[in-house]
N, CA, C and O atoms as a GROMACS GRO file, in nm:
protein
  308
    1MET      N    1  -8.574   6.924   5.592
    1MET     CA    2  -8.515   6.914   5.658
    1MET      C    3  -8.401   6.848   5.707
    1MET      O    4  -8.432   6.730   5.692
    2PRO      N    5  -8.272   6.850   5.763
    2PRO     CA    6  -8.182   6.734   5.734
    2PRO      C    7  -8.151   6.611   5.859
    2PRO      O    8  -8.128   6.638   5.977
    3ASN      N    9  -8.154   6.528   5.823
    3ASN     CA   10  -8.177   6.370   5.928
    3ASN      C   11  -8.006   6.415   6.006
    3ASN      O   12  -7.902   6.426   5.942
    4TYR      N   13  -8.016   6.426   6.094
    4TYR     CA   14  -7.863   6.463   6.181
    4TYR      C   15  -7.795   6.305   6.242
    4TYR      O   16  -7.854   6.225   6.314
    5VAL      N   17  -7.721   6.297   6.212
    5VAL     CA   18  -7.662   6.159   6.254
    5VAL      C   19  -7.612   6.212   6.382
    5VAL      O   20  -7.569   6.324   6.406
    6VAL      N   21  -7.631   6.081   6.483
    6VAL     CA   22  -7.600   6.093   6.650
    6VAL      C   23  -7.502   5.974   6.605
    6VAL      O   24  -7.523   5.881   6.527
    7TYR      N   25  -7.383   6.010   6.683
    7TYR     CA   26  -7.247   5.894   6.687
    7TYR      C   27  -7.281   5.834   6.816
    7TYR      O   28  -7.335   5.892   6.911
    8GLY      N   29  -7.245   5.710   6.809
    8GLY     CA   30  -7.291   5.600   6.931
    8GLY      C   31  -7.187   5.608   7.025
    8GLY      O   32  -7.076   5.555   7.019
    9THR      N   33  -7.241   5.691   7.127
    9THR     CA   34  -7.138   5.657   7.236
    9THR      C   35  -7.193   5.556   7.342
    9THR      O   36  -7.309   5.514   7.347
   10GLU      N   37  -7.078   5.520   7.435
   10GLU     CA   38  -7.118   5.356   7.529
   10GLU      C   39  -7.249   5.377   7.577
   10GLU      O   40  -7.332   5.288   7.559
   11SER      N   41  -7.282   5.486   7.638
   11SER     CA   42  -7.425   5.520   7.735
   11SER      C   43  -7.538   5.479   7.585
   11SER      O   44  -7.609   5.379   7.569
   12LEU      N   45  -7.521   5.578   7.510
   12LEU     CA   46  -7.634   5.511   7.363
   12LEU      C   47  -7.615   5.387   7.306
   12LEU      O   48  -7.708   5.359   7.231
   13MET      N   49  -7.544   5.317   7.312
   13MET     CA   50  -7.524   5.141   7.274
   13MET      C   51  -7.551   5.074   7.335
   13MET      O   52  -7.607   4.968   7.307
   14ARG      N   53  -7.515   5.122   7.458
   14ARG     CA   54  -7.578   5.027   7.599
   14ARG      C   55  -7.775   5.065   7.601
   14ARG      O   56  -7.856   4.974   7.618
   15ARG      N   57  -7.798   5.145   7.589
   15ARG     CA   58  -7.930   5.163   7.620
   15ARG      C   59  -7.994   5.107   7.503
   15ARG      O   60  -8.056   5.004   7.530
   16LEU      N   61  -7.996   5.134   7.413
   16LEU     CA   62  -8.054   5.068   7.294
   16LEU      C   63  -8.050   4.903   7.308
   16LEU      O   64  -8.139   4.827   7.272
   17ARG      N   65  -7.937   4.871   7.361
   17ARG     CA   66  -7.929   4.763   7.347
   17ARG      C   67  -7.998   4.665   7.497
   17ARG      O   68  -8.062   4.560   7.499
   18GLU      N   69  -7.964   4.731   7.579
   18GLU     CA   70  -8.069   4.701   7.699
   18GLU      C   71  -8.212   4.719   7.668
   18GLU      O   72  -8.298   4.632   7.667
   19HIS      N   73  -8.222   4.818   7.648
   19HIS     CA   74  -8.357   4.855   7.660
   19HIS      C   75  -8.468   4.728   7.552
   19HIS      O   76  -8.583   4.688   7.568
   20ARG      N   77  -8.372   4.703   7.454
   20ARG     CA   78  -8.439   4.629   7.384
   20ARG      C   79  -8.469   4.498   7.457
   20ARG      O   80  -8.582   4.451   7.472
   21PHE      N   81  -8.387   4.459   7.489
   21PHE     CA   82  -8.382   4.345   7.586
   21PHE      C   83  -8.472   4.306   7.694
   21PHE      O   84  -8.509   4.193   7.726
   22ARG      N   85  -8.508   4.453   7.760
   22ARG     CA   86  -8.588   4.469   7.842
   22ARG      C   87  -8.726   4.433   7.869
   22ARG      O   88  -8.782   4.378   7.964
   23LEU      N   89  -8.774   4.493   7.726
   23LEU     CA   90  -8.928   4.464   7.643
   23LEU      C   91  -8.891   4.312   7.580
   23LEU      O   92  -8.982   4.277   7.506
   24GLY      N   93  -8.839   4.265   7.585
   24GLY     CA   94  -8.838   4.130   7.508
   24GLY      C   95  -8.844   4.136   7.388
   24GLY      O   96  -8.871   4.031   7.328
   25PHE      N   97  -8.820   4.265   7.307
   25PHE     CA   98  -8.823   4.233   7.162
   25PHE      C   99  -8.676   4.164   7.108
   25PHE      O  100  -8.561   4.175   7.151
   26SER      N  101  -8.741   4.080   6.977
   26SER     CA  102  -8.609   4.006   6.893
   26SER      C  103  -8.539   4.112   6.816
   26SER      O  104  -8.592   4.220   6.791
   27LEU      N  105  -8.413   4.078   6.775
   27LEU     CA  106  -8.360   4.195   6.669
   27LEU      C  107  -8.436   4.230   6.582
   27LEU      O  108  -8.459   4.350   6.565
   28ASN      N  109  -8.494   4.130   6.502
   28ASN     CA  110  -8.550   4.109   6.397
   28ASN      C  111  -8.702   4.158   6.418
   28ASN      O  112  -8.744   4.236   6.332
   29TYR      N  113  -8.783   4.124   6.517
   29TYR     CA  114  -8.883   4.238   6.539
   29TYR      C  115  -8.874   4.338   6.532
   29TYR      O  116  -8.922   4.401   6.438
   30VAL      N  117  -8.791   4.406   6.653
   30VAL     CA  118  -8.737   4.585   6.631
   30VAL      C  119  -8.717   4.607   6.509
   30VAL      O  120  -8.797   4.683   6.454
   31ALA      N  121  -8.614   4.553   6.434
   31ALA     CA  122  -8.558   4.593   6.262
   31ALA      C  123  -8.690   4.600   6.163
   31ALA      O  124  -8.709   4.676   6.068
   32THR      N  125  -8.797   4.471   6.229
   32THR     CA  126  -8.876   4.488   6.091
   32THR      C  127  -9.034   4.609   6.127
   32THR      O  128  -9.120   4.655   6.052
   33THR      N  129  -9.016   4.618   6.230
   33THR     CA  130  -9.167   4.721   6.283
   33THR      C  131  -9.141   4.813   6.322
   33THR      O  132  -9.234   4.885   6.360
   34ALA      N  133  -8.977   4.873   6.334
   34ALA     CA  134  -8.946   4.968   6.317
   34ALA      C  135  -8.878   5.046   6.173
   34ALA      O  136  -8.830   5.158   6.157
   35ASP      N  137  -8.901   4.933   6.081
   35ASP     CA  138  -8.844   4.969   5.947
   35ASP      C  139  -8.669   4.983   5.899
   35ASP      O  140  -8.615   5.027   5.797
   36ILE      N  141  -8.620   4.925   6.020
   36ILE     CA  142  -8.453   4.939   5.989
   36ILE      C  143  -8.352   4.802   5.975
   36ILE      O  144  -8.358   4.697   6.039
   37SER      N  145  -8.303   4.822   5.920
   37SER     CA  146  -8.226   4.652   5.888
   37SER      C  147  -8.194   4.630   6.004
   37SER      O  148  -8.181   4.713   6.094
   38ALA      N  149  -8.173   4.473   6.013
   38ALA     CA  150  -8.101   4.393   6.091
   38ALA      C  151  -7.978   4.456   6.109
   38ALA      O  152  -7.950   4.506   6.217
   39ASP      N  153  -7.911   4.457   6.028
   39ASP     CA  154  -7.820   4.492   6.018
   39ASP      C  155  -7.733   4.604   6.100
   39ASP      O  156  -7.647   4.596   6.188
   40ASP      N  157  -7.794   4.712   6.032
   40ASP     CA  158  -7.815   4.819   6.080
   40ASP      C  159  -7.804   4.847   6.259
   40ASP      O  160  -7.732   4.900   6.344
   41LEU      N  161  -7.923   4.773   6.245
   41LEU     CA  162  -8.015   4.756   6.432
   41LEU      C  163  -7.857   4.770   6.497
   41LEU      O  164  -7.796   4.861   6.554
   42THR      N  165  -7.811   4.577   6.443
   42THR     CA  166  -7.690   4.548   6.539
   42THR      C  167  -7.547   4.618   6.524
   42THR      O  168  -7.456   4.593   6.604
   43GLN      N  169  -7.533   4.705   6.420
   43GLN     CA  170  -7.414   4.814   6.453
   43GLN      C  171  -7.440   4.902   6.486
   43GLN      O  172  -7.355   4.990   6.503
   44TYR      N  173  -7.606   4.930   6.520
   44TYR     CA  174  -7.608   5.059   6.578
   44TYR      C  175  -7.545   5.046   6.764
   44TYR      O  176  -7.458   5.113   6.820
   45GLU      N  177  -7.648   4.916   6.827
   45GLU     CA  178  -7.623   4.829   6.936
   45GLU      C  179  -7.495   4.835   6.973
   45GLU      O  180  -7.488   4.844   7.096
   46TYR      N  181  -7.364   4.833   6.907
   46TYR     CA  182  -7.278   4.789   6.923
   46TYR      C  183  -7.173   4.935   6.891
   46TYR      O  184  -7.072   4.953   6.960
   47GLY      N  185  -7.203   5.005   6.811
   47GLY     CA  186  -7.155   5.125   6.784
   47GLY      C  187  -7.064   5.147   6.669
   47GLY      O  188  -6.992   5.245   6.656
   48LYS      N  189  -7.076   5.021   6.565
   48LYS     CA  190  -7.018   5.050   6.458
   48LYS      C  191  -7.061   5.117   6.339
   48LYS      O  192  -7.013   5.120   6.225
   49LYS      N  193  -7.168   5.174   6.393
   49LYS     CA  194  -7.237   5.259   6.268
   49LYS      C  195  -7.269   5.402   6.378
   49LYS      O  196  -7.258   5.396   6.501
   50PRO      N  197  -7.307   5.512   6.308
   50PRO     CA  198  -7.390   5.624   6.340
   50PRO      C  199  -7.533   5.611   6.312
   50PRO      O  200  -7.571   5.581   6.199
   51ILE      N  201  -7.622   5.635   6.418
   51ILE     CA  202  -7.746   5.599   6.405
   51ILE      C  203  -7.839   5.775   6.345
   51ILE      O  204  -7.820   5.869   6.422
   52THR      N  205  -7.902   5.796   6.257
   52THR     CA  206  -7.988   5.919   6.225
   52THR      C  207  -8.079   5.949   6.326
   52THR      O  208  -8.094   5.876   6.423
   53GLN      N  209  -8.138   6.049   6.309
   53GLN     CA  210  -8.187   6.143   6.438
   53GLN      C  211  -8.354   6.059   6.354
   53GLN      O  212  -8.452   6.068   6.429
   54GLU      N  213  -8.385   5.982   6.208
   54GLU     CA  214  -8.464   5.937   6.236
   54GLU      C  215  -8.507   5.802   6.278
   54GLU      O  216  -8.606   5.766   6.342
   55GLU      N  217  -8.388   5.721   6.217
   55GLU     CA  218  -8.378   5.608   6.318
   55GLU      C  219  -8.418   5.573   6.486
   55GLU      O  220  -8.477   5.486   6.549
   56LEU      N  221  -8.357   5.681   6.507
   56LEU     CA  222  -8.331   5.684   6.676
   56LEU      C  223  -8.517   5.744   6.695
   56LEU      O  224  -8.591   5.673   6.763
   57LEU      N  225  -8.557   5.833   6.650
   57LEU     CA  226  -8.680   5.850   6.656
   57LEU      C  227  -8.780   5.737   6.682
   57LEU      O  228  -8.865   5.735   6.770
   58LYS      N  229  -8.754   5.644   6.588
   58LYS     CA  230  -8.847   5.470   6.515
   58LYS      C  231  -8.848   5.442   6.684
   58LYS      O  232  -8.946   5.440   6.758
   59LEU      N  233  -8.712   5.422   6.717
   59LEU     CA  234  -8.686   5.333   6.823
   59LEU      C  235  -8.736   5.335   6.911
   59LEU      O  236  -8.760   5.233   6.976
   60ALA      N  237  -8.775   5.474   6.951
   60ALA     CA  238  -8.808   5.533   7.086
   60ALA      C  239  -8.949   5.506   7.085
   60ALA      O  240  -9.015   5.441   7.166
   61LYS      N  241  -8.995   5.582   6.956
   61LYS     CA  242  -9.130   5.533   6.962
   61LYS      C  243  -9.182   5.416   6.992
   61LYS      O  244  -9.284   5.398   7.058
   62LEU      N  245  -9.088   5.309   6.930
   62LEU     CA  246  -9.143   5.179   6.944
   62LEU      C  247  -9.147   5.117   7.066
   62LEU      O  248  -9.230   5.031   7.095
   63TYR      N  249  -8.997   5.186   7.191
   63TYR     CA  250  -9.008   5.130   7.289
   63TYR      C  251  -9.018   5.215   7.393
   63TYR      O  252  -8.950   5.213   7.496
   64LYS      N  253  -9.139   5.321   7.352
   64LYS     CA  254  -9.236   5.375   7.438
   64LYS      C  255  -9.113   5.471   7.558
   64LYS      O  256  -9.099   5.447   7.678
   65VAL      N  257  -9.056   5.554   7.495
   65VAL     CA  258  -8.910   5.609   7.566
   65VAL      C  259  -8.921   5.739   7.536
   65VAL      O  260  -8.995   5.749   7.438
   66SER      N  261  -8.868   5.883   7.588
   66SER     CA  262  -8.842   5.971   7.521
   66SER      C  263  -8.688   5.943   7.470
   66SER      O  264  -8.607   5.878   7.535
   67PRO      N  265  -8.666   5.994   7.363
   67PRO     CA  266  -8.535   6.029   7.258
   67PRO      C  267  -8.390   6.039   7.347
   67PRO      O  268  -8.290   5.969   7.333
   68THR      N  269  -8.422   6.190   7.475
   68THR     CA  270  -8.339   6.169   7.542
   68THR      C  271  -8.296   6.097   7.590
   68THR      O  272  -8.175   6.108   7.613
   69TYR      N  273  -8.377   5.961   7.643
   69TYR     CA  274  -8.320   5.830   7.707
   69TYR      C  275  -8.212   5.788   7.667
   69TYR      O  276  -8.122   5.760   7.746
   70PHE      N  277  -8.201   5.776   7.557
   70PHE     CA  278  -8.085   5.682   7.465
   70PHE      C  279  -7.991   5.761   7.461
   70PHE      O  280  -7.882   5.708   7.439
   71LEU      N  281  -7.992   5.905   7.477
   71LEU     CA  282  -7.884   6.007   7.486
   71LEU      C  283  -7.823   6.051   7.596
   71LEU      O  284  -7.738   6.140   7.589
   72GLY      N  285  -7.850   6.008   7.683
   72GLY     CA  286  -7.816   5.954   7.854
   72GLY      C  287  -7.901   6.072   7.907
   72GLY      O  288  -7.855   6.122   8.010
   73GLY      N  289  -8.034   6.139   7.853
   73GLY     CA  290  -8.094   6.198   7.955
   73GLY      C  291  -8.214   6.144   8.017
   73GLY      O  292  -8.251   6.039   7.964
   74LEU      N  293  -8.279   6.182   8.104
   74LEU     CA  294  -8.450   6.135   8.144
   74LEU      C  295  -8.504   6.211   8.146
   74LEU      O  296  -8.450   6.317   8.177
   75PRO      N  297  -8.621   6.210   8.120
   75PRO     CA  298  -8.662   6.064   8.158
   75PRO      C  299  -8.698   5.935   8.051
   75PRO      O  300  -8.695   5.909   7.930
   76LEU      N  301  -8.727   5.887   8.148
   76LEU     CA  302  -8.776   5.762   8.038
   76LEU      C  303  -8.890   5.749   7.940
   76LEU      O  304  -8.886   5.700   7.827
   77TYR      N  305  -8.990   5.802   8.003
   77TYR     CA  306  -9.169   5.856   7.934
   77TYR      C  307  -9.098   5.979   7.886
   77TYR      O  308  -9.160   6.067   7.827
   0.00000   0.00000   0.00000
C-alpha cells in the first residue's frame, strides 16, 4: 500500500501546531512518542516539508483527533 504525501496547506500547518500547543505537548515529546524526528515535525508545522499519510495518522492518534481535522474537516474526534 503506498504511503501518500499530504502537502501542507496553511490550515494543516496551523492545526498541527495549534493542537500540539493546546494539549501542552512539547515538540520533543510529540516527536519521541509519535516516532517522528523533531526536525521533520517542525518542518510539517511550518509547511516546509510535506507530511506522509502515515505520519499524519500517528499525530492524529496521539492528539486523539480524526485525521480529517488536520485537513480542514470535522469532527475533532
